[in-house]
N, C-alpha and C positions, 0 to 999 in steps of 0.2 A: 523199321518196325516189325513186329512179328504178326502172325496170322491170327492172333488171339484178339478178339474185340468184344465188347459187350453186347448182350442180347438186345435186339430192338426194344425200345420201352413202350409197347403197344399195350394200353391197359386191358384190352379185350382178350390178350392170350392168358390162358390159366395161370401159367407160372409167374407172369407179370402181375395179375391181380393179387396172387398170393404174396408176392414180394411187396406189394403196396399196402399189406396189412388187410385185405379183403379176401374172405373165402369164396371159392368159386360159386357163382349164383347170389353172393351177398349184394347188398345195396350200398353204392358209393356214398350215399348220404349219411350212412351210419357211422361215420368216422367219429372217434371219441378224441380226447385230449391227447392219448398216446399216438394216435395216428397224426394229429396236428404237429405234436412235437417231432415225429420222425419226418413229416414232410418239411419242416423247418430245417432239420439237420441235413437231410439230403440236399435241399436247395442251397444252403450254405456250402456244402461241399462242392456242388456244381459251379457255384459262383467262385470259389476259392480256386479250383482247378481249371477254371477258364484261362488262366494265366500261369505259365511256368515260374515266372519269377515271383509271383504272389504266392503260390503254393510252396515253392522252395523256401522263401522268407518265413512263411509261417511255420513251416516244418522245423527250421532251424531255431525259431523261437521256442517251439514246443519242446524240442530236444534240450534246450538250455534249462527250460522250467523243470524238466524231469531230472537232469544231471546235477544242478547246482545245489539243492538242498543238502545240506551236511558236508558239502565239498570242503569247507575250510573249518569245520567245527568237530568233525569226527577225528579222534586222536590216531596216531599211528596204529595200524592193524597188523598183528602177528600172523603168520611170521613172514610171508613173501614180501609184502610191501615194505615192512621195516627193513628187511635185507637189501632190497634193490635201493631203497633211499639211503641207506648207511654207506653202501658201496659207492654211490654217487657222491656222497658227502665227503668220503675219504679221497676221492679223486681230487676234489677242490682243496682239501686240506694238504695233500702231498704235491699236488701239481703233476701227478703222474696220470695221464689220460690214456694210457695203453693197458696197463694191468688192472685186473678187477679184484679188489681185496674186500675181505670183511674182517676188521681188526687186523690181527696178525696172519690170518688164514687167507686162502685163495677163495674166490668165488667163479669158479670156471664152469657153471651151468649154461649160461647164455652168453652170446657175443655182446659187444660194447655198445650196440646202437642205442638202447634204452637209456643207458647211463649217460652217455652224451647229451641225449635229449633232455634228461632231467637236469644236468648241469646247465644246459642253456636256458632252460625255463628259470631256473633259480636266478641265474645272472640277469635274464630279461626283466625280472621283477626288482632288480636293483638291490639284491641281497647277496649274502655269502654263504658259507657252509652251515651256518647257524640258522638258516631259513626254516620256518615251520614246515610242516609236512605238506600243507596245500600247495606250496611252490613246486614240490616235486611231483605232484599230481597232475599238473597242467598238461603235459603231453598225453596222459590217458583221457583228459577231458576233451582235448583237441581231436584225439584219435576217435573217440565215440561220437562226436559231432560230426566229424568227416564221414564216419561210416553211415551215419544216418543220411546224409547228404548223397553219398555215393549209392546207397540203396535206392534212394529216389531216383537217381540219375539212370541206374541200370533198369530199374522197373519202367521208367518212362521210355527208354529206348527200346526195351522188349515188347512193351504192350501200349501205354498211354500215360498221360500225366496223372491221371486218377490213380491207376495202378501204382505209379511210382511213389505217389503222395501216401497211399494206404500202407504200402510196404514200409516206407520210411517211419510212418506213425507207428506201425507194429514194432519196428526195431527200437524206436525212442522209447516206447512204453515197456519193452521187455525187461524183466528183473535182472536177467544175467548181465546185459549191457550196462544197465544202471549201476550195478555193483562195480563192473570193471572201470566205469568212468571215474570212480571215486578212489581207485587204488593205484598207487605209484608202482606199476608194473607193466609188462610187455603187451598185454593182450588187447587192449583197446586199439592202440597205435598199430599192432599187427594187423588186426582186423581192417584198418583203413587202407593199408597197403595191399592186402589181399583183394579188397574190393575194387581198388584201381586197376589191378592186373585182370580181374575177372571182367571188368568192364571192356577192356581192351580185346579180351578173348571173344566176348559177345560181339563186338564190332566186326572182328575178323569173320567170325562164323556168319553173322547176318548178311554182310555186304559183299564178302568174297573179293572185295577190290583192294584189300590192304589197308593198313592204318595210314593216317595223315602223318607227316614227318614228325609233328610235335607230339602226336599221340605215341609213336613208336619210342621216341626219346624218353617220354614220360614213363612208359611201361618198363623200359629196362632200368631207368634210374629207380623207380619204386621197388623194383625186383631187388636191386642192390640194397636199398634200405631195409626191406623185409628181411633179407639175409643177415643183415647186421643187427636187426633186432631180435631175430630168434632162429637164426640158421635155416636149415632146410624145410621148415614146416610149409612155407609158401609153395614149394615144389610139389609137396604131397597134394595140396588143395588144387592149385591150378594145373599141375602136371596130371593129376587123375581126370580132371575134366577134360583136358586136351586129349587124354588117351581114350576115354569113353566116347567122346564125340568122333574122334578119328575111326574108331572101331566102327561106329554106327554109319559114318559116311563112307567108310572103305576107301578113304583118300586122305592124303595130307594136303591137298590142294587149298583148302580153306585157310591154311596157315601162311600162304604167300603174302608177303607185304609186312612183315613183322619189324622191318628195319634192322635185321640182326647185324648186318655189316658195320653199322655204326652202333647200334645198341649193345652188342655184346662187349666190344671194348670199353664202353661206357660202364657197364655193369662190373667189368673186371677192375677198372680204375676206382670205383667206389668201394669194392670189397676187399681186393687182394691186399692193399697196403697194410691194413690193420691185421688181417688174418696172417700175414707173413710176420709183421712185427711182433705179435703176441706169441707166435711160435718160437721166434729166435729168442724173445724175452724170458720165456718159460721153459726153454729147452723142450718145447713141443709138449709139455705137460697140460697145456689147455686143451688139446685134442684128446688126450687119454681121459681127461675128466669129463668134458662136455659130451664128447661122442660116445666114448667107451662105457662110462659109468652112468652118465645121466640120460641121454637119450636111448641107447641100446639097453641100458639097465631097466628102464620103464617099459620097453617093449617085452623083455624077457620075464620080469617078474613085477609084482606090485610094490611101488616104492613109497616110503614115508606113510606107511599105514593107509594107503589110498586104493586098495584093491577092492574090486567089486566085479560081479558076474556079468556077462553079456546081457544087454537089455536094460542096464542101469540108466544109460543116457536117455533112452526111449521114455522111460517112466520119468525121469527127473526134468525133462524137457517140458512136461506139462506145467511145471513151476517155473523154471528158468526162462521159458519163452512166453509165459503168461503176460498179458491176456490173449496174444495172437494165437497161441497153442490151441485155445478152445476152437477157434474158427478153422485152424488147419485140421483139427481132427474131424470137424463137421464137413470139410471139403475134400478130404484125402481120396475118397472113392472117385469123385469127379476128376481130381488131378490125375490120377493114375490111368483113367480112361482116356485122357487127352495127352498121353505121353508120346504120341507120335507127332504132335505140334512142335514147332521148333523151339519156341520159347520154353515150354514145359520140358522138353527133352533136354535143353541146355540146363535148366535149373536142377532137375533131377541128376544130372551127370555131375553137377558141381556138388550137390548135397549128399548123395547116397553112398558113393564110395569111401569118402573120408568118414562118414558116420559108422559104416560097417567096420572100418579098420579099427576106429576108436573104441567101438564095442567089443572087439576081439582082444585088443591090447589090455593086460591085466591092470595097469595103473589107470585109475579113473579120477579125474578132476573135473568139476563142472565147466570150466571154461574152454576144455579141449574142443567142444563142438560149437563154439561161438562162430567159426567162420561158415558153418552150414546155416545159421539161423537166417541170414538175409535171403538165401535162396528160397527157404521155406516162406519168409514174409512175402516174397514176391509171388509164389505159387498161391499163397492164401489170398493176397490182394487180387490176383487174376480170377480166382473163383468167385470173390465177392463181386467183382465187376461183372462177371457173367452170371451173377445170381444163381450160382451153383451149389450154395452151402446147404447141406441136408440136415434140417433140424426137426422135421415132423415126427420121426419115429420116436419111441420110447427111449431108445438108446440116445438119440440126438438130444432130446430134452434133458436127460440125466447129464450128459456131457455139458450141455449149456449151463447147468447149475454151478459148474465150477466158476463161473464169472461172479455170481453173488457169494458164493462159498469163500473164495479167496478174499474178496472185498471186505466181507464181514470179519473173517478171522484175522486177516492183517490189520484192518482199520481198528478194530476194537481189542484184538488179542494183545497187540503192542502197547498200549496204555495200560491195560491190565497187568501185563508182565512187568511194566515199569513199577506198579504199585507193589507188586508181590516181592520184587528184587530190592527196590530202593525205598519203599514205603512212600513214595511221592506221587501225588495226583497232578497230571499235566492237563488242565481244561482245554488248551489249544489242540493237544493231540486227540482228545476225546471228540472234541467238535469236528476236527478234520476226518477222524475215523467214521463218525456218523455220516458225514457227507459222502465219503468213499462207499460206505456201505449202502447208503440210499441210492448212489448212482449204479453200484453193481446190481442191485435189485431192480432198478428200472432198466437197465441194459438187458436183463433177462426178460422182463416183462415185454419190452420192445421186440426181442428176438422171437419169443414165442407167438407174437403177432405177425411174423413173417418179414418184420422190417430189419434184415440182417445188417444191411449197411449202416443204419442209424445205430443198431445195437453195438457194432464194431466200434464206431466214433465214441459212443458213450463209455464202452469198456476201456478204450484207450485214455480217455479223459480221467478215469479212476486213477491211473498209475500216478501222474504228477502230484495228485492230492495224497495218495499213500506215501509217496516218497518224501513230501514235505513234512508229513507227520512222522514217519519212521526214521528217515535219515536226518531230517532238519531238526526235530525236537526230541525224539525218543533215544536213538542211539547215543548222541552226546550226553544225555542225562543219565545213562547207565554207568555211574561212577564206579560201582563195585566190580565191573568187568574190565575197566580200562586200568588196571593195576600199575602199569608204567607210568601212566599220566599221574596217578595219586602219588606214587613214590616219588616222582620228580618234583611234583609240587611241594611235597613235604620236605624233601632234601633242601629245595630252594629256601624254605621257610626257617629251618632250623640249623642250617649249616653254620659252622663256627667261623668260616673265613670265606672270601670270596671265591678262591680258586681251591676248592675241596676235592680230594680223591675219594672215590666211592667203589667199595666192592660189595657184591650181592651174594649171598649164600641161600640156596633153596628157590632161586628165581633166576632164570636165564634167558628171557625172551629178548629177541633182537630190538624190539622197541624201546626197551630200557637203555641200550647203548645208544640208539639214535637220539634219545631225549637227554640222557645225562651226559654223553660224550664218548668218544672213541676210546678213550683210556679206561672206561669202566670195565672191572674185571669180575668174573664169576669164579667163586671159590667155595669149598666145603666149609663148615662151621669152624673147624679148628684153624684152617688156614685164614679164614676171615679175621678171627681174633688175633693171629699173629700179624696180619696186615694192619689192623687197628692200633696195636701197640707199638708199631714202628714210628720212628720220628716223622712228623709232617702233619698237615692238616688233613685229617681222614675221618670217614664215617663208614659204618657197616650196616648193610641192610641184611637182616637175618630172619629167615622163615623159621617159624615155631619148632618144627622138626629138627631143625639144625642148631637150635639154642643149646642142647645138651652139650655137644662138642665144643660150641663157642665158649660156653662158661666154664668148661673144664680147663681150657687154656688160660682164660682170664683169672680164674681162681688160683691156678698154679703160679701165676705171675704176680698175684695179689695186686692186680691193676685196678685203678679207680676209673670205672666208666659209668655212664648213665644212659638210660633209654630215654630219648628226647621225644619220641613219638611212636605211635602204633598205627599200622595201616592194615585194614582187612578188605578182602574182596575175593571174587570168584575168577579163577583161572580158567579161561575157555579152553586152552589147549592142555588137555588133561582132565578138564571138568571137575575141579574140586575147590572148596573154600580154603583160603590161606590167611594166615596172620603173620605179619612182619613187624619185628622191632627194629627201630633205627638207633643205633648206638654211636656214642662219641666219647672221647676221654673227657673227664670232668674238667671243667675250666676253672 
């Protein structure tokens, strides 16, 4: 355990009196219902955290409540999720589990780990390559839940069960991890592997007696899995942590007992076979693509229109790490003052270096800083436990308003957006939104009474209510933005035969390939018409702007075709409304 512990709960100390909702000199008998509610929340927290098992199980349940809404009802999301899932799907179709392909092209951006995990999850559900998208999302869900549990474990080992529980609660409620838990891609599972290694580093740093044999084997095995999932990223996070601690300690002695004599060969056994196989299989093209173009390219210049200036992550984290971000901001001065303490020093050495690097790198994507958030959650929980959150100033009260502000905007804004875009009223979403907004306002009222711990719990409870509303009911109802889903459903309804070949003109999102099939082709309007007029059972999806070229070929050939349906919707990638005609030869 670290040298950080809670302040004594002496009600006669001024800071303790304030934390219990009483101003110095106030009368304890003046407690109102907010004070009674806060007392009940803190009593429940104390009871829950009296047992490691009880608090851990409660945290796992809370994480599932946060992550499951919308998990199986949100359609494939463009573009990364659909590309990952489609590549995994093609592995099952072809039986080639070495190469990574997207249709006829290569997908050499990341190693093979996540694709293998997605294939395993699909097969574990008893399905094949035609499985729905939720089957491919299971590794992300597992990774997110593991990340919450490992945050609890690290926080508990660094400070106390309460710190671990509060840190895990903050991670489970965080918007960014909730998004990643619902996407079939690398980042949630990568986070779990990083946290497992960071836990082992903390054990080394705290005890100086080396890891137990099973811990050492686990660390090296997980390190190998992390490299198979996303290459060298884990070396940046854990390596920089190790480097900064070593610089501060002026010694490598704390790293004794890593078990490297057995662990390093284990790591190589896990990683080398595939890396050698893919190099031979692709004549080493994988390395030119993944390292030369993807990784180093993102370091040198902004890729895929995701450039942003330094400071972007700092600003964005207010939202991506919400609601814990509010309490972190209120605690940051105290955290910095405590940087000489072992646990704080470790957490800062974990979060700051990688954060600075990603702020400097031109390419900015929200999930890049995800591995730093557990460290911030532990620091925030430590400040909460030490009743060191500064809310009394005008600045503190303004920052605290972010709790009700986000609760109201997300809780009520989402169902209003559904009305605007779809013309649909969702009473359940409005009801949940009102509950979330009310809890957000209550959290603020509790916070400005000085009951910061109770305010944090209330703010965290807002999260699953918001996610049930937004992910569970709102997002699946946005039919106009799920164009691939609409187009696929329409094709299934009007197709002239069971095994229809489809081409798309003016719409080339990966999710359409995942839903319609690997053989789906994208062509221009004229090429789509030529495809349709060839022999076979075929259909063409043609966007309005491509219809001119499409009909030039149809008219020149004097072909008899018919428009069997029209689909309209909003394309998120590009931000524009589109209209599609679905055509087939007249029967």
